[in-house]
Every structure is written in C-alpha cells, then in structure tokens.
C-alpha positions as CSV (number, residue, x, y, z in Angstrom):
1,X,127.3,-168.0,72.9
2,X,128.8,-164.5,73.3
3,X,131.3,-165.3,70.5
4,X,128.4,-166.1,68.1
5,X,126.6,-162.9,69.1
6,X,129.7,-160.8,68.6
7,X,130.4,-162.4,65.3
8,X,126.8,-161.8,64.1
9,X,127.0,-158.1,65.2
10,X,130.3,-157.7,63.3
11,X,128.7,-159.3,60.2
12,X,125.7,-157.0,60.4
13,X,127.9,-153.9,60.7
14,X,130.0,-155.0,57.8
15,X,126.9,-155.6,55.6
16,X,125.5,-152.1,56.6
17,X,128.9,-150.6,55.6
18,X,128.7,-152.3,52.2
19,X,125.2,-151.0,51.7
20,X,126.4,-147.5,52.4
21,X,129.4,-148.0,50.1
22,X,127.1,-149.3,47.4
23,X,125.0,-146.1,47.7
24,X,128.0,-143.8,47.3
25,X,129.3,-145.8,44.3
26,X,125.9,-145.4,42.7
27,X,125.8,-141.6,43.4
28,X,129.3,-141.2,41.8
29,X,128.4,-143.2,38.7
30,X,125.1,-141.3,38.3
31,X,126.9,-138.0,38.5
32,X,129.4,-139.2,35.9
33,X,126.6,-140.4,33.6
34,X,124.7,-137.0,33.9
35,X,127.8,-135.0,33.2
36,X,129.1,-137.3,30.5
37,X,132.3,-137.9,32.3
38,X,134.8,-140.3,30.7
39,X,135.4,-142.0,34.0
40,X,131.9,-143.6,33.6
41,X,133.3,-145.9,30.9
42,X,136.8,-146.3,32.4
43,X,135.6,-147.6,35.8
44,X,132.8,-150.2,35.9
45,X,130.6,-150.7,38.8
46,X,132.2,-154.1,39.4
47,X,135.7,-152.5,39.5
48,X,134.5,-150.0,42.0
49,X,132.8,-152.5,44.3
50,X,134.8,-155.7,44.0
51,X,137.3,-156.2,46.7
52,X,140.8,-155.5,45.2
53,X,144.0,-153.9,46.3
54,X,142.9,-150.5,45.0
55,X,140.0,-150.4,47.6
56,X,141.7,-152.2,50.4
57,X,139.8,-155.4,49.7
58,X,136.4,-153.7,49.9
59,X,137.0,-151.5,53.0
60,X,138.0,-148.2,51.4
61,X,135.2,-145.7,51.2
62,X,134.6,-144.6,47.6
63,X,135.3,-141.0,46.7
64,X,135.2,-139.5,43.3
65,X,138.8,-138.2,43.7
66,X,140.1,-141.8,43.9
67,X,139.1,-142.4,40.3
68,X,141.1,-140.1,37.9
69,X,140.9,-139.8,34.2
70,X,143.6,-141.7,32.5
C-alpha cells in the first residue's frame, strides 16, 4: 500500500513540474512573439516540450538562453 501511495505522490509531483514547465515555455514563446524574435519560428512549442535529448527527456527547466538563434 505504501508503494502505491509513494508512486502516486511521485506522479503528482511530476505532473505539477510539467505544468510549471509548460507555463515557462508559454512565457518564453509569448515574449518571442511580441518582440518578433526569429526563435519563435525556429523552435516550435512541441520541440520545446517534447521529451528529447536536448531537454534531458522532459526534465530540464526551459530557459530562454537554451534556445539560440541559428
């Protein structure tokens, strides 16, 4: 029973982290849109949120400096 409770707590924390991550990706993309930054078209929302090597499979916190103009 304790294993299930601990697992559920971990899942809830992970989902809360993903919601916070989603909010910061949204803020970055809105800033790029308002300032007409080229990175808005270079990096899609899916690229920024989908678990890949570049974001440690969804665990890396998004920062604007991680996405450079090419």
